[in-house]
Backbone bond lengths (Angstrom), bond angles and torsions (degrees), N, CA, C in turn:
res aa  C-N    CA-C-N  psi(-1)  N-CA   C-N-CA  omega(-1)  CA-C   N-CA-C  phi
1 M - - - 1.435 - - 1.498 112.86 -
2 K 1.346 118.02 -31.74 1.455 120.97 179.49 1.511 112.55 -59.73
3 D 1.325 119.94 -39.87 1.447 123.33 176.83 1.518 110.81 -58.75
4 T 1.306 115.44 -47.00 1.489 120.02 177.86 1.532 113.00 -58.11
5 I 1.330 114.83 -44.67 1.487 120.81 177.78 1.540 110.22 -60.95
6 T 1.322 116.39 -46.97 1.430 121.90 179.62 1.498 112.56 -59.62
7 D 1.330 116.07 -43.05 1.512 119.54 177.51 1.507 110.89 -64.50
8 C 1.351 116.83 -41.99 1.449 118.08 177.47 1.520 114.45 -60.59
9 L 1.361 115.96 -41.27 1.426 119.34 -178.03 1.510 111.30 -70.38
10 K 1.312 118.93 -32.98 1.472 122.77 174.29 1.520 110.34 -64.06
11 R 1.336 116.86 -43.04 1.466 119.90 179.13 1.549 111.13 -63.82
12 F 1.381 114.31 -41.82 1.456 116.88 175.15 1.530 112.73 -56.84
13 Y 1.358 115.90 -44.92 1.471 120.66 -173.18 1.565 108.88 -66.28
14 L 1.322 116.27 -42.29 1.467 119.58 175.65 1.523 111.57 -62.57
15 H 1.281 116.88 -45.03 1.479 119.77 177.73 1.510 112.46 -59.17
16 F 1.307 114.57 -46.62 1.481 120.26 -178.05 1.523 110.52 -58.97
17 N 1.323 116.12 -47.66 1.452 123.60 -178.99 1.539 112.99 -64.69
18 N 1.329 114.89 -34.03 1.462 119.45 -176.26 1.542 113.12 -89.07
19 E 1.377 118.63 -26.14 1.407 123.90 -174.43 1.538 115.48 -98.20
20 V 1.297 116.53 -28.74 1.496 119.76 -174.63 1.507 107.29 -96.98
21 D 1.315 114.21 130.10 1.444 121.55 173.48 1.501 111.90 -51.45
22 T 1.303 118.05 132.46 1.469 121.80 -175.53 1.505 112.43 -59.25
23 Q 1.312 119.20 -29.16 1.491 121.99 178.85 1.535 109.70 -67.89
24 N 1.330 117.24 -26.81 1.473 119.00 -175.33 1.514 112.14 -101.07
25 Q 1.313 117.70 -5.57 1.487 121.61 -175.48 1.544 113.04 -59.41
26 D 1.319 115.58 -47.23 1.495 118.63 -176.10 1.491 110.87 -60.38
27 F 1.361 117.76 -50.39 1.445 119.84 179.31 1.515 111.54 -61.00
28 L 1.339 116.21 -48.60 1.499 119.94 -175.32 1.497 110.21 -64.02
29 W 1.319 120.21 -38.35 1.485 122.22 177.75 1.543 110.10 -57.46
30 G 1.316 116.28 -36.16 1.487 119.44 -178.48 1.501 115.08 -71.58
31 V 1.348 119.87 -11.92 1.471 120.88 -178.70 1.529 112.11 -119.28
32 L 1.373 117.46 4.22 1.474 118.04 -178.98 1.556 110.68 -75.38
33 D 1.317 114.12 138.64 1.472 121.37 174.58 1.546 106.43 -116.21
34 C 1.331 115.64 144.88 1.419 122.10 171.76 1.499 108.44 -105.42
35 E 1.344 115.87 120.06 1.424 121.92 179.65 1.555 108.32 -109.94
36 I 1.345 116.59 130.40 1.428 121.10 -179.97 1.508 108.92 -114.14
37 Y 1.352 114.30 131.99 1.432 122.69 178.99 1.511 108.46 -119.51
38 F 1.342 116.35 133.27 1.451 122.30 177.00 1.539 109.58 -109.41
39 I 1.348 114.72 154.72 1.467 119.11 175.72 1.455 109.33 -61.18
40 N 1.312 116.18 137.49 1.447 122.13 -175.93 1.521 111.99 -106.43
41 P 1.384 116.88 87.08 1.468 119.37 -174.99 1.534 112.56 -74.51
42 T 1.334 117.14 -16.60 1.500 118.84 -174.37 1.511 108.86 -93.83
43 G 1.293 119.96 -8.38 1.428 123.73 177.40 1.554 115.51 75.48
44 H 1.361 116.02 16.47 1.452 116.93 176.67 1.539 112.20 -61.44
45 I 1.328 115.18 147.39 1.452 120.52 -178.29 1.504 109.51 -88.78
46 R 1.289 118.01 127.83 1.480 123.47 178.17 1.530 109.09 -81.92
47 S 1.315 111.96 150.41 1.481 117.31 173.12 1.535 106.97 -73.13
48 R 1.304 115.75 163.61 1.452 120.93 -175.16 1.508 111.71 -129.98
49 Y 1.349 116.16 150.18 1.446 122.11 168.80 1.495 109.44 -66.40
50 R 1.326 118.64 164.58 1.433 122.73 179.09 1.528 112.64 -58.31
51 E 1.361 117.75 -31.19 1.466 120.66 178.22 1.485 113.89 -84.20
52 G 1.357 118.74 -0.09 1.427 120.56 170.24 1.538 116.15 107.00
53 Q 1.328 117.89 -12.56 1.470 122.01 177.18 1.494 109.29 -70.43
54 E 1.393 116.67 148.76 1.433 122.38 -179.90 1.541 111.08 -76.78
55 F 1.317 114.70 143.95 1.469 120.97 170.84 1.552 108.08 -69.02
56 P 1.320 115.11 146.33 1.460 116.85 177.98 1.535 113.85 -80.77
57 D 1.320 117.77 169.35 1.432 121.97 175.15 1.507 111.96 -77.27
58 Y 1.341 114.49 -26.56 1.488 121.20 -173.31 1.510 105.99 -152.01
59 K 1.309 118.54 134.42 1.497 120.94 -176.41 1.492 107.25 -145.63
60 F 1.337 116.80 141.53 1.496 121.99 173.65 1.462 111.04 -157.74
61 S 1.253 118.85 161.50 1.448 126.91 -177.59 1.521 108.72 -82.55
62 I 1.355 116.40 130.05 1.420 120.50 178.63 1.568 111.62 -65.74
63 S 1.313 117.18 -37.05 1.463 119.71 -177.51 1.546 110.29 -71.91
64 A 1.282 118.42 -25.30 1.470 122.02 176.62 1.552 108.11 -69.05
65 F 1.288 116.99 -27.31 1.430 122.98 -177.95 1.527 111.31 -81.33
66 S 1.324 116.79 -48.61 1.475 119.94 -177.47 1.524 109.28 -162.02
67 R 1.302 116.42 160.05 1.460 123.13 166.33 1.533 106.36 -75.27
68 Q 1.320 112.18 160.50 1.501 119.54 -178.09 1.523 110.53 -59.84
69 D 1.326 118.06 -45.20 1.440 121.26 -175.49 1.562 114.87 -69.52
70 E 1.331 115.88 -13.66 1.445 120.06 -179.77 1.560 112.99 -113.32
71 F 1.281 117.38 5.85 1.470 122.84 -175.76 1.536 110.87 -56.30
72 L 1.318 118.75 -51.72 1.440 122.83 -179.52 1.527 114.29 -58.57
73 D 1.365 114.29 -32.44 1.453 120.05 179.84 1.524 110.79 -66.98
74 Y 1.272 117.71 -28.91 1.467 123.20 -177.77 1.482 114.40 -104.77
75 L 1.324 117.46 11.18 1.442 121.62 -173.69 1.536 111.45 -60.96
76 D 1.297 120.65 -41.39 1.429 121.64 -179.43 1.506 111.87 -64.55
77 E 1.342 116.27 -41.39 1.449 121.84 177.58 1.564 110.89 -65.07
78 F 1.264 116.35 -39.52 1.441 123.04 178.89 1.548 109.08 -62.38
79 A 1.347 116.33 -49.43 1.448 120.17 -179.10 1.555 111.46 -63.64
80 T 1.312 116.29 -36.89 1.483 121.57 175.27 1.551 112.06 -59.80
81 D 1.363 115.39 -43.73 1.445 118.95 178.35 1.508 113.43 -62.68
82 I 1.366 115.91 -39.46 1.445 119.44 177.86 1.508 110.43 -66.98
83 E 1.320 115.75 -43.62 1.454 119.05 178.21 1.524 112.48 -58.88
84 R 1.344 117.61 -42.92 1.452 122.45 176.84 1.522 111.66 -60.88
85 A 1.329 114.93 -38.43 1.506 117.73 -178.78 1.528 111.72 -69.72
86 S 1.295 117.32 -19.01 1.473 119.14 179.52 1.467 114.21 -68.58
87 M 1.327 119.56 -24.13 1.476 124.03 176.99 1.522 110.45 46.56
88 G 1.337 116.51 45.05 1.455 124.28 176.64 1.559 115.16 80.07
89 R 1.317 115.41 4.98 1.476 117.86 177.64 1.569 109.06 -85.65
90 Q 1.297 116.01 162.40 1.431 121.08 -178.62 1.564 110.36 -93.92
91 L 1.357 114.67 129.66 1.477 120.97 -178.69 1.523 111.10 -63.65
92 E 1.268 116.94 133.92 1.482 122.09 175.42 1.535 110.78 -107.20
93 T 1.331 117.01 -53.28 1.462 120.12 -173.03 1.522 110.23 -148.24
94 I 1.311 114.32 141.22 1.491 120.69 167.45 1.570 103.13 -111.30
95 F 1.332 117.42 122.59 1.424 122.02 -177.89 1.544 107.04 -123.60
96 I 1.323 115.30 122.07 1.470 119.64 -179.08 1.509 108.17 -121.78
97 S 1.314 116.52 123.83 1.473 120.38 -176.76 1.540 110.36 -160.07
98 D 1.308 112.73 175.89 1.462 122.61 173.24 1.593 107.37 -102.59
99 R 1.355 114.19 50.37 1.430 119.79 -178.73 1.536 110.73 -58.00
100 L 1.329 114.78 136.85 1.464 123.59 176.70 1.554 109.97 -84.17
101 P 1.310 117.46 161.73 1.448 119.76 -177.72 1.572 115.20 -57.58
102 D 1.316 115.82 -23.83 1.492 116.62 178.26 1.516 113.83 -85.61
103 G 1.380 115.86 -4.68 1.469 120.63 176.85 1.494 112.91 107.66
104 D 1.314 120.06 -18.55 1.482 120.86 177.72 1.550 110.73 -70.87
105 V 1.320 116.47 152.16 1.460 119.34 175.56 1.502 106.03 -99.02
106 D 1.337 117.88 134.28 1.469 122.64 -176.30 1.488 112.04 -78.55
107 T 1.353 117.49 -64.53 1.422 122.52 -169.24 1.477 116.65 -123.05
108 Y 1.354 117.34 -40.85 1.482 122.29 -170.51 1.532 110.77 -133.43
109 E 1.315 114.69 138.90 1.472 119.79 169.11 1.508 110.58 -150.67
110 W 1.320 113.44 145.24 1.480 121.98 177.55 1.522 105.60 -138.75
111 Q 1.322 115.51 141.80 1.470 118.16 178.20 1.503 110.52 -142.63
112 S 1.344 113.89 138.32 1.492 117.87 177.14 1.506 111.72 -83.83
């Protein structure tokens, strides 16, 4: 699973650098969250944001993890943290965005 996570994070980083205007990258990097969703074999119902999107199983700030220019240096550590958070569950989706508190995405989103 760790290799899959690492590949996903590399794809996100390339997409971010290619799609986001360089003038906006510093600001946007500071507000990006990484949401992790795992396959739900038990059928439990997830809570939802006001706008209807499901809450993730695991969420953290990208900028709390690393600066943009050092992201690739910490990629292995980042993937290990996500793998540990899975607690044996199967990864469904990695969603990275500048999601607002109501659930809407403001400017940027990427999904594996």
